[in-house]
N, C-alpha and C positions, 0 to 999 in steps of 0.2 A: 554183844555177844549173846546168842541165843542159849537156851538151856541145853540143847544137845551138844553145842560146841563146848560149853563149860564142862559139861559131864564127861565128854570124851577127854578133854585135856586133863581133867582130874584123874582119869583112869590111866592116861600116858604118865603122868608125874608119878602115880603110885607104882605103876610097873617099873619106872626108871628106880625109884627108891628101893624096891624089892629086890631087883636085880643087883643094885650096888651093894645091898646089905649082905647078899650071899657071897660076893666076890671081895668084900671089904679089904682084905689084906693085899689084894692086887690093885686096888683102885686109887691108892693115895700115896705112892712112894715114887721115886725116881724112875722105877720100871712099872708102867702101869697097863693094865689090861682091863679097863673098866667096861665089861660087856655091854652095859646099859647104853654106852656111846653109840651103840648101832640105832638107837631111837632117833638120833640126829638125822637119819635118812628120811624120816617123816616130812620133813621141811619140804621135800621133793614133791610130795602129794599135795599139800595145801600149806601156805604160809601161816595159817591160823594154829598149826601144830607148836609153832614157837613158843606159846603160852605153857603148854603141857611140859615140853622139853625143858625150859628153863626153870620153871617151878620145880620139876624133879631134880634138876641139878641142884638148885638152892636147898632144897630139904634134904637130900641125900649128903650134901656137904654139912649141913647144919647138924644132922644127926649122927653121921659116921666119921666125919673128917678128924684126924688127930691136930689139924691146924685150922679150926673153924673159921677164925677171922680172916685168915689169908685166903682159904678156899672161897669164902662167900664174896670176896672181892675179886679175886684172879680166876677162879674156877667158873664161877658164873659169868664173869666178864668174857672170858675166852669163849664160852658157849654162845652168849648173846652176839658177840662180834662175828663169830664164825657163821651162826645162822643167818644173820643179816647180810654178811658178805654172800651167802649162797642164794639169798632171795634175789640180790642184785645179779648174780652170775646166772640166774636161771634165764635171764633175758637173752643170753648167749648161748648157752649149752642147751641143745635140743634133744630129746629123747630121755626116758626114765634112766637108763643105764649110764648114759653120759652125764647127767645130773648127778647120779650118785657117785661116779668117779670124780667129778669135780668136787663135790662135797667131801669126799674122802681126802683129796688134796688140800682143800682149804682147812679142814680140821687138823690134818697132819701138820701143815705149815704153821698154823696158829698156836701150835703146842709151845712156841717160844715163850708165850705168856705163862704157861705153867712152869716151864723151865726158870723164867724169872722169878717167879713165886717160890720155887724150892731153893733158888740160889739165895734169895733174901731170907727166907725162913730158917733154912736148915744149912746154908753155906755150900751147898752141891756145886759142883762146877757147871757153869752155864752151858757151853756147848756140848759137852757129854750127856748132860740132863736133857737138853732139848732133843739130841739124837735118840735117847733112850725112851723118853716120852713119845716122841713122834713116830718111832718104829711100834710101839705098843698101840697107838691110836690108829696108824695105818693098818695094822693087822686087824684089829677089831672092825673098823669101818669097812675094810675089803671083804671080810668074812660076813659082815652084816649085809652086804649088797644081795647075795643070792637068799639069805635068811628074810629079809625084808620083802623081797620080791615074791617069795614063796607065801609068805603071811599075806600079801597085798592080793594074791590071786583068791584067797578065800574071804578076806575081810573087805577088800577094795577101800583102801585108805582115802582115795579121792572123794568118795561119797560118803564117807563116815562122818565128816564135818560139812556143814553147810557153809 
């Protein structure tokens, strides 16, 4: 990994942490709107963004989660699994918007992992929790599509990392 890729991933992780910090009350319960999840769309532009996203999730959960141990396993695991699934799915989904929609669906579906975590840790009903966390993830990821596309026009995520 070259210095530029490492630096950009560090910035992505820092941005994920800061955004998560500001919405902390809405990022760790059975109704989640973790705005920083829109950074998951970076994987569409370059698979090397995986490092910054996963590091950001890990550190945000370490610093701000009321259930640190659970979130370090389940939260980071859900992000890593979803990102890896998206890297695989990019072989089939063509075009940036189609890939972002696919990414949104993958992250929404895999919220069952977070629902299972909340069921284990806090006794929340699994299916209802999966529904509420999936809705929150879907909304954030869907709103994130035009936001990330607008930022991409200015920053060009594809060329930001080698």
